[in-house]
Backbone as a chain_set.jsonl record, in Angstrom:
{"seq": "XXXXXXXXXXXXXXXXXXXXXXXXXXXXXXXXXXXXXXXXXXXXXXXXXXXXXXXXXXXXXXXXXXXXXXXXXXXXXXXXXXXXXX", "coords": {"N": [[1.147, -1.371, 0.279], [0.512, 1.967, -0.853], [0.552, 5.824, -0.638], [0.312, 8.788, -1.117], [1.866, 8.861, -3.974], [2.834, 8.805, -6.757], [1.983, 7.954, -10.124], [3.578, 6.361, -12.719], [3.347, 4.315, -14.649], [1.155, 1.566, -15.621], [1.055, -2.058, -16.382], [-0.831, -4.846, -17.628], [0.616, -7.447, -16.391], [0.233, -10.87, -17.389], [-2.275, -12.488, -14.53], [-1.422, -10.288, -13.028], [-0.381, -6.823, -11.837], [1.998, -4.702, -13.031], [3.534, -1.978, -11.656], [4.83, 0.714, -12.223], [6.329, 3.81, -10.772], [6.74, 6.934, -8.708], [7.762, 6.231, -6.305], [9.466, 3.547, -6.812], [8.69, 0.533, -8.441], [6.906, -1.596, -9.002], [4.827, -5.153, -8.542], [1.493, -5.899, -8.437], [-2.106, -7.548, -7.338], [-4.505, -6.702, -7.73], [-5.821, -3.13, -8.465], [-6.504, 0.139, -6.126], [-8.52, 2.203, -7.015], [-8.546, 5.485, -5.451], [-7.969, 7.954, -5.854], [-10.406, 10.294, -5.762], [-11.701, 13.258, -6.489], [-9.827, 13.395, -8.919], [-10.068, 10.764, -10.261], [-11.482, 10.122, -12.061], [-9.666, 11.329, -14.409], [-7.506, 9.597, -13.704], [-8.123, 6.493, -14.477], [-8.683, 7.605, -16.872], [-5.941, 8.632, -18.469], [-3.879, 6.538, -16.913], [-5.042, 4.69, -19.331], [-8.008, 3.021, -18.712], [-10.237, 1.933, -19.694], [-12.641, 0.813, -19.431], [-13.302, 0.999, -17.13], [-15.699, 2.528, -14.54], [-17.22, 5.114, -14.779], [-16.234, 8.45, -12.262], [-19.179, 10.359, -11.046], [-19.205, 13.695, -9.615], [-20.332, 15.176, -6.37], [-22.418, 18.047, -5.028], [-21.012, 19.93, -2.958], [-23.373, 20.444, -0.251], [-24.015, 22.046, 2.6], [-25.902, 21.526, 6.034], [-28.057, 22.627, 8.649], [-29.184, 21.076, 11.678], [-31.493, 20.129, 13.705], [-30.594, 18.605, 16.585], [-30.375, 15.522, 17.008], [-32.034, 12.13, 18.783], [-29.717, 8.965, 19.168], [-31.39, 6.563, 18.476], [-32.729, 7.116, 16.591], [-32.878, 8.312, 13.453], [-32.33, 10.162, 10.141], [-33.515, 10.566, 6.708], [-33.12, 12.095, 3.172], [-34.368, 13.27, 0.673], [-33.484, 14.205, -2.487], [-34.943, 16.924, -4.837], [-34.707, 17.17, -7.318], [-33.646, 14.851, -8.504], [-33.95, 12.795, -7.153], [-32.58, 11.883, -5.573], [-30.923, 9.637, -2.532], [-30.241, 10.283, 0.632], [-28.319, 11.219, 3.696], [-28.025, 13.132, 6.521]], "CA": [[-0.239, -0.201, 0.134], [1.327, 3.511, -0.944], [0.103, 6.791, -0.214], [0.687, 9.94, -2.044], [2.94, 7.89, -4.014], [2.477, 9.592, -8.262], [1.968, 6.549, -10.58], [3.507, 6.456, -14.182], [2.568, 3.639, -15.604], [1.232, 0.255, -15.16], [1.038, -2.908, -17.523], [-0.575, -6.084, -17.059], [1.245, -9.058, -16.278], [-0.803, -12.288, -16.802], [-3.22, -12.063, -13.147], [-1.356, -9.521, -11.992], [-0.227, -5.644, -12.696], [3.301, -4.16, -12.707], [3.169, -0.46, -11.675], [5.984, 2.221, -12.144], [5.369, 5.113, -9.71], [7.934, 7.385, -8.515], [8.595, 4.874, -5.638], [9.803, 1.985, -7.466], [7.997, -0.508, -9.449], [5.584, -2.427, -8.112], [3.624, -5.846, -8.742], [-0.026, -6.246, -7.501], [-3.4, -8.554, -8.062], [-5.525, -5.731, -8.278], [-5.281, -1.59, -8.204], [-7.951, 0.054, -6.15], [-7.983, 3.99, -7.894], [-9.001, 6.282, -4.44], [-7.855, 9.818, -6.043], [-11.35, 10.985, -5.304], [-11.941, 14.066, -7.494], [-9.747, 13.228, -10.025], [-10.988, 9.517, -10.376], [-12.072, 10.019, -14.032], [-8.691, 11.72, -15.353], [-6.881, 8.68, -13.48], [-8.738, 5.692, -15.271], [-8.227, 7.966, -18.593], [-4.099, 8.724, -18.349], [-4.107, 5.12, -16.909], [-5.469, 3.582, -19.921], [-8.58, 1.545, -18.26], [-11.549, 2.814, -20.191], [-14.183, -0.048, -18.947], [-13.786, 1.153, -15.645], [-16.724, 3.278, -14.719], [-16.471, 6.831, -14.368], [-17.309, 8.274, -11.363], [-19.798, 11.35, -11.087], [-19.274, 14.285, -8.658], [-21.661, 15.766, -6.693], [-21.949, 19.561, -4.998], [-20.936, 20.065, -1.551], [-24.364, 20.776, 1.394], [-24.026, 21.923, 4.434], [-27.314, 22.06, 6.153], [-27.974, 23.075, 10.046], [-30.581, 20.471, 11.552], [-31.44, 19.878, 15.149], [-30.013, 17.748, 17.873], [-31.487, 13.516, 17.426], [-31.082, 10.703, 19.327], [-29.002, 8.168, 18.639], [-31.831, 5.685, 17.97], [-33.694, 8.085, 14.983], [-32.267, 8.701, 11.915], [-33.055, 11.271, 9.262], [-32.973, 10.752, 5.588], [-33.034, 12.898, 2.782], [-34.231, 13.195, -1.073], [-33.485, 15.756, -3.576], [-36.887, 16.633, -5.587], [-34.366, 16.942, -8.58], [-33.539, 13.81, -9.58], [-34.514, 11.653, -6.499], [-30.899, 11.319, -5.035], [-30.884, 9.639, -1.155], [-28.695, 11.011, 1.586], [-28.006, 10.959, 5.026], [-27.37, 14.028, 6.483]], "C": [[0.804, 1.352, -0.153], [0.027, 4.686, -1.027], [0.702, 8.078, -0.655], [2.157, 9.71, -2.756], [2.274, 8.154, -6.286], [2.678, 8.009, -8.989], [2.092, 6.592, -11.904], [3.097, 5.761, -15.067], [2.31, 2.115, -14.962], [0.299, -0.642, -16.172], [0.358, -3.96, -17.017], [0.177, -6.991, -17.273], [0.42, -10.686, -15.885], [-2.518, -12.09, -15.715], [-3.011, -10.906, -12.682], [-1.585, -7.323, -12.8], [0.688, -5.429, -12.226], [2.975, -2.264, -12.627], [4.563, -0.043, -11.549], [5.387, 3.208, -11.497], [6.709, 6.038, -9.264], [8.673, 6.879, -7.058], [9.086, 4.093, -5.563], [8.695, 1.598, -8.483], [7.891, -1.483, -8.594], [5.182, -4.177, -8.644], [2.593, -6.176, -7.79], [-1.16, -6.856, -7.869], [-4.536, -7.553, -8.303], [-4.763, -3.994, -7.889], [-7.033, -1.047, -7.587], [-7.181, 2.236, -6.965], [-8.831, 4.658, -6.854], [-8.28, 7.393, -4.78], [-9.035, 10.954, -6.356], [-11.715, 11.942, -6.423], [-11.525, 13.817, -9.077], [-10.112, 11.418, -10.585], [-10.856, 9.197, -11.94], [-10.371, 10.868, -15.07], [-7.679, 10.639, -14.633], [-6.844, 7.472, -14.316], [-7.965, 6.54, -16.517], [-6.678, 8.202, -18.749], [-3.513, 7.208, -18.351], [-4.659, 4.206, -18.388], [-6.336, 2.743, -19.681], [-10.096, 2.567, -18.616], [-13.231, 2.021, -19.939], [-14.796, -0.121, -17.885], [-14.932, 2.353, -15.674], [-16.393, 4.243, -14.095], [-17.907, 7.269, -12.889], [-17.945, 9.891, -11.572], [-20.051, 12.572, -10.271], [-19.969, 14.698, -8.418], [-21.676, 17.411, -6.17], [-21.825, 19.354, -3.658], [-22.387, 21.055, -0.686], [-23.531, 21.431, 2.52], [-25.058, 22.098, 5.099], [-27.491, 21.682, 7.998], [-29.427, 21.951, 10.121], [-30.439, 19.962, 13.378], [-31.171, 19.06, 15.69], [-31.428, 16.069, 17.526], [-31.042, 12.641, 18.019], [-30.432, 9.894, 18.636], [-30.068, 6.733, 18.292], [-33.501, 6.159, 17.261], [-32.46, 8.718, 14.644], [-33.305, 10.084, 11.26], [-32.619, 11.118, 8.007], [-33.511, 11.54, 4.659], [-33.355, 12.823, 1.144], [-34.359, 14.573, -1.519], [-34.502, 15.717, -4.419], [-35.729, 16.708, -7.177], [-34.515, 15.354, -9.282], [-33.701, 12.148, -8.319], [-33.28, 11.22, -5.848], [-31.392, 10.497, -3.216], [-29.653, 9.672, -0.825], [-28.92, 11.122, 2.827], [-27.286, 12.085, 5.863], [-26.394, 13.344, 8.106]], "O": [[1.808, 1.557, 0.53], [-1.131, 4.464, -1.381], [1.889, 8.2, -0.352], [3.24, 10.144, -2.364], [1.335, 7.536, -6.786], [3.36, 7.105, -8.507], [1.07, 6.812, -12.554], [2.577, 6.161, -16.109], [2.995, 1.583, -14.089], [-0.771, -0.283, -16.666], [0.738, -4.274, -15.889], [0.417, -7.363, -18.422], [0.154, -11.314, -14.86], [-3.587, -11.66, -16.149], [-3.87, -10.294, -12.047], [-2.327, -6.789, -13.624], [0.791, -5.728, -11.036], [2.338, -1.564, -13.413], [5.328, -0.546, -10.726], [4.192, 3.497, -11.568], [7.784, 5.582, -9.652], [9.851, 7.085, -6.767], [9.367, 3.598, -4.472], [8.003, 2.356, -9.163], [8.597, -2.01, -7.734], [5.59, -4.103, -9.803], [2.738, -6.612, -6.647], [-1.321, -6.688, -9.078], [-5.415, -7.777, -9.135], [-3.705, -3.713, -7.325], [-8.145, -1.369, -8.007], [-6.181, 2.919, -7.184], [-10.024, 4.55, -7.138], [-7.847, 7.955, -3.774], [-8.882, 12.042, -6.912], [-12.088, 11.358, -7.441], [-12.234, 13.908, -10.079], [-10.507, 11.386, -11.75], [-10.32, 8.344, -12.648], [-10.25, 10.813, -16.294], [-6.594, 10.869, -15.166], [-5.793, 7.218, -14.903], [-6.889, 6.2, -17.009], [-6.365, 7.449, -19.671], [-2.905, 6.683, -19.283], [-4.598, 2.978, -18.327], [-6.1, 1.614, -20.111], [-10.69, 3.472, -18.032], [-14.383, 2.406, -20.138], [-15.838, -0.643, -17.489], [-15.073, 3.048, -16.681], [-15.593, 4.386, -13.169], [-19.064, 6.989, -12.576], [-17.249, 10.664, -12.231], [-21.261, 12.701, -10.084], [-20.778, 15.021, -9.288], [-20.964, 18.151, -6.849], [-22.588, 18.533, -3.15], [-22.296, 22.279, -0.587], [-22.487, 21.094, 3.076], [-25.467, 23.217, 4.789], [-27.094, 20.629, 8.497], [-30.333, 21.84, 9.295], [-29.455, 19.565, 14.001], [-31.734, 18.142, 15.094], [-32.613, 15.81, 17.732], [-29.874, 12.257, 17.956], [-30.494, 10.008, 17.412], [-29.455, 5.779, 17.813], [-34.675, 5.798, 17.352], [-31.526, 9.313, 15.182], [-34.334, 10.663, 11.609], [-31.441, 11.42, 7.817], [-34.602, 11.95, 5.054], [-32.515, 12.29, 0.419], [-34.975, 15.581, -1.169], [-34.993, 14.648, -4.781], [-36.219, 16.156, -8.162], [-35.211, 14.908, -10.194], [-33.597, 10.95, -8.579], [-33.121, 10.017, -5.645], [-32.4, 11.028, -2.75], [-28.571, 9.389, -1.339], [-30.13, 11.112, 3.051], [-26.058, 12.046, 5.94], [-25.458, 13.987, 8.58]]}, "num_chains": 1, "name": "protein.A"}
């Protein structure tokens, strides 16, 4: 596991991946693209076209009354019905 490491290339070798990075070359059985808002750019640069795209959302800040641990609040966005939990 490498954090804050620039990946410069990925090659598939049989059932593994050879990963070239700023920290050296490594072999892995799987890759997790945890680049957040840059996920789509990362998958495109590394030529993973079959990977699903990530669609960013807006940040929303809500001020709600305090609720008990036995309660929950679920809201839906009226525009498209997305469900979210504050």
